[in-house]
N, C-alpha and C positions, 0 to 999 in steps of 0.2 A: 426565226422567220423562214429559213431555208426548209425546215421540216414541213411547215404549213404549205409552202409553195410546191414542194415535192408531192405532198398529198393531193393538192389541187390538180397537178399535171397527171398524176397517177389515175385519179378518178375520171378525169376528162378522157384520157387515153382509152381506158377500159369501157367507158360509156360509148365511145366511138366504135370500139370493137363489137360491143353488144348490138348496136344499131346495124352495123354491117352484117353481122350474123343473122339478125332478124330479117333484114331485107333480102339476103340470099335465101333464107328459109322460105320466104313468101314466094320466091321465084322457082324454088326447087321442086323436083318431082317427089312422089310419095315416098320413095326409098330414102330420101335425104331429109325428110321433114323432122324426125325426132333428133337427128344428128345436129342440125343447126340450131334447133330450139335448145338443146342441151348445152351447146357451146355458148349461147347467149346467156343462159342462166349462170354459167361458170364465170363469165365476164362480170355480171352483176355481183356475184359472190366475192370477187376480188375487190370491188369497190367497197362493199360492206366490211370486208376483212381489213382494208386499209383504215377505214373510219374507226372500227372497233380497236384496232391495234394501238393507234395513237391515244384513244380515250383510255384504254385499260392500262397501258404501260407508262403513262405520264406520272411525274412526281412533282407534287406541289405546284401544279399548273391549274389555274382557275381558283376563284375565291372560295369555292365550296369544297375543294378537294379534301382538306384536313377534316372537315366535318363528317364526310362520308367514310373517310379512311379510319378515323378513330371510332366512329359509330359502329362500324362493322365488328370491331372487337368487343364492344359493349353488348351488342345484340346476341352474341354467343352465350351470354350469361343470363339472358332474359327468357322467361317461359313464354311459349307460344300463346297461351291463354291471356297473358298480360298484354301481348301485342294487340289483341282485338279490342282492348279498351281505348286505343288511340284512334282519333278520327282518320288518321292516315294509315290504317292497318294494311291497306292494299299494297303499300310500298314496303313498310317495315317488316312485313311477313317474309319478304324475299331475303334480306340479309340475315334474318333470324334463322331461317331454314338452312341457308347455305353455310352459315357459321357453325351450325350443329353437324351438318353432313361433312363439311370440309373445314375443320377448325384450323385457324392460322393460315388460311389460303385466301387472302384478300383478292389476289389476281383472278381467281375463278369467279368471285363475286363481280369484279369489275368487268370481266369479259361478258358474263351473262347479262349484266346491266346494259353494256354497250350494244349487245345484240338486240335486246328488247327495245332499245331506242332507235337504232339505225335501220334495222330490217323493215319495220313498218314505214318509215319515212322514204327509204329508197324504193320500196315496192310500190307505194302509192304514186311516187313521182314517175316510175316506169309505166304504170298503168294509165295515169291521167294526163301526163304531159305529151303534147304533140311534138316536142323538141327535147328529147331526153337529155342529150349532152348539154344543151344550153341550160336546162333546169338544174342538172347536177352541179354545173359550174356556179350557178347562182345560189344554190343551196349552201355552198361553201363561202362564196364571196359576199353574200348578204348577211353573213354571220349566223345564220340559222344552224349551221353545222356545229358551232361553238356553244350553243345554248346549254347542252348537257355539262359543259365544263364549269358553268357558273350557276346552274339551276337544275341539277340532275333529276331531282324528284319531279319538278314542274315540267321538265322536258319529256320525261317518260309519260306524264299525263297528256302532254301535247301530242306525242307520237300516237297514243291510243285514240285521241280525238281526230287526228289527221286521217286515221283509218276510215272515218265516217264519210269522206269525200266520195268514194265510188258509189255509196248508197244514196247520198244526196243527189248525185247526178241522175239517179234512177227514180228520184222523188220518193224514196223510202225513208221515213223519219223514225221508225221504231228503233232500228239498230243504232243509228247515230245517237239517239237519246240515251239508249242503254250504255253506249260507249262513254258518253259524257258522265253519266252517273257513276260508272265504274272508275273513271278517271278522278272523280271527286274523292274517292277513298285512297287515291294515291297522292293527290294534292288538292285541298279544298277549293282553291281558286278556280279550278276547272269548271266548277258549277256556273261561273259567270258566262260561259260559252253557251249554256243550254238555251236561253231565250233566242239567241242569235241563230241557232240551228234551225228554229222553226220559221224564220223569215228569210233565211239565206237564199232560198230559191226564188223569192219575189223579184220582179223586175227592178232594176236599180233605180228607176225613176218612179217607182210605185209609192203610194201614200205611206205604206208600212215602213219602207226604207227611209224615206225623207223624214217621217215623224221620229223614227229612232235616232237619226242623225241630229235632228234639232234638239231632242231631249238630251242627248249626250253633250252637245255644245252648251246648252243651258247649264247643265251640271258642272261643266268645266268653268263657266263664268263665275259660279258661286262655290268654287272648289274649296276655298279656305273655310267656308261655313259648314260644308258637308264632310270635311276631313274627319271629324269626330265620329261620324256614322261609318266611314270607311274603316276606321280603326276598330269600331265595335263589330263590323262585319268580319274582319280578320280574326278577332277574338272569338266570335260565335262559331266560326267554321274551322276552328282548330289551330289557328295561327297565333297562339297565346304569346309566345316569345316575340314574334314579329310585332304584334300589337303593342306590347310593352315597350319595345325599342322605338317605335315610331308613334308614340302617343301624342306628339305634337308635330306640327308641320316642319319646324326647324330641325327636328331629329331625323326627318326624312331626306335630308341632304338635297334640297330643292335644286332642280336643274339637270335634266338628262342631256345627253350630247346633242347639240343643235344640228350637227352634221347628219345624224340619224333622222332627225325630224324632217330635214329637207329631202333626204333620200326616200323616206317612207311616203312623202307627199306626192312624189312624181307618178308612181304607177296608178293609184286610184284617180288622180286628177286627169291624167292623159287618157285613162280609160273612159272617163265621162265625155271627153272630146271626141274620141273615136268609137263611141259606143255602138253605133249602127254597123260600122264595118266589122268590129269584133264579134257582134252578135250574129252577123251573117255567116261567119266561118265556124262559130262555136255556139250552139244553142244554150249550152250550160255556162256561158261566160258570166252571167249575173252572179252566180255563186262566188266566183273568184273575185269579181269586182266588189261585191258587197263585203266579203271578208276582208279584203284589202282596205276598204273604206273604214270599216269598224276598227281595224288595227291601227290605222293612222289617227283616228279621232281618239281612241283610247290612249294612244301614245301621247296625245296632247296633255293628258293628266300627268304624265311622268315629267313633263317640262317643269312642273311644280313639285313633284315628289318622285324621285328616281325609283323608289321601291315598286312603283306601279309599271315600270317599263317592261318588266317580264310578262305582265298580264297581256300586253299587246302581242307578245310572241305567239300566243295561241292563234292569232289571226294573220299576222304579217308573213307567216310561212307560206301562205297562199300566193304571195307575190312571185315565188319561184315558178309557179305555174302560169300566173297571169302575164308576166312580162314577155315570155316567149310567144304568147298569142299575138303580139304586135307584128311578128314576122309574117303572119298570114296576110296582112294588108299591104305588104310591099312586094315589089318584083324580086326576082331571084338575086340580081346583082345588088339591089338596095338592101336585101336581107342580110347579106354578108357584112355590109357597112354598118347596119344597125347592130348586129351581134358584136362586132368588133368594138363599136363605140360604147355599147352598154357594158360589155365585159371589162373594158378599160376603166370605165368610171367606177364600177363596183370593185374591181381589183384595187384601185387607188384607195377607195373607202376602206377596204379590208386591211390594207397595209397600215393606214393611219390608225384605225381602231385597235388593231392588234398591239400597237405600241403603247396605247393608253388605257385599254379596256380590261378590267377584271383579271389582272395578273396572268394573262395568257402568254406573256414573254418574260424571261427566256423559257424556251421549251426544254424540259429535262426528262430523260428516260430513267426508269428504274426497273430492272429485271429480277429484283429480289424482294418483291412486295409480298 
């Protein structure tokens, strides 16, 4: 636990340094422009380095660790042409190439994988968040940071999809669509995000958004009846082993964590209450609210089948950008109180979930991987 808390404090500290450098950069004369911009990038690099260090040098931390650790050694013996026969060749090509160039060097593979996941996430947060430090803290405390520990391949697909946000803000749909399609070849479930990309910019109270929410709620009501179709979907899009494991609802270990359900409900529901105020300060707020809503409703499915909880992670990551937007509607003194309250609640959630979720504790290092 101490390692995770230290990582949180480290990231928050350097995010504050980054903001301070950028603010100074904006006030500086021309001779100092490049200097302060450079210092800001170094601060962000320290945050990424901290994230990657813990991810790469952990040992048997996270439910998926041994799958990827043992898989790396196997891929060194597989031909590259054979990799392309897999629906997820976009991911498997990475360990196959690294294992051939750097045989017996799992740590290089883990570092590269960590960089590919955390660089896009941190840079998009820096570009799209109006409260960088707050968003970085939430990235860790909402458990989005820990997604790669338990769903490495899926989190890499999520990082690529997250890169679409700056383009969505500019109403450019081609690149986001291509990013989702590419993410599909990393993890087939990424394709689920594609239809939501096309309606994400619609007003939250538009017919398209309301209709989508109603359809999802109806599907949830008849979940047991459509479970067989979900399993067939997994099988069709490359998740053969997963489909075989969860071919009945009982095998899916019904019941995701109820605490997460409550936590995920608050951002979108409060956004609907304060919609006009949020819209006044951020014209692109509909994207964040819609993605948060979709994530919450998709998480409803995981209340009955935990295997679907990770699917909502493609959407719930937008909460780390949505929640700080509430700071815009309060006065400065109230802002501080709001931030302290929110961070306290999410820190409490993180501490609880770390103790019970996905073998994240105890944290162990290994420098001989």
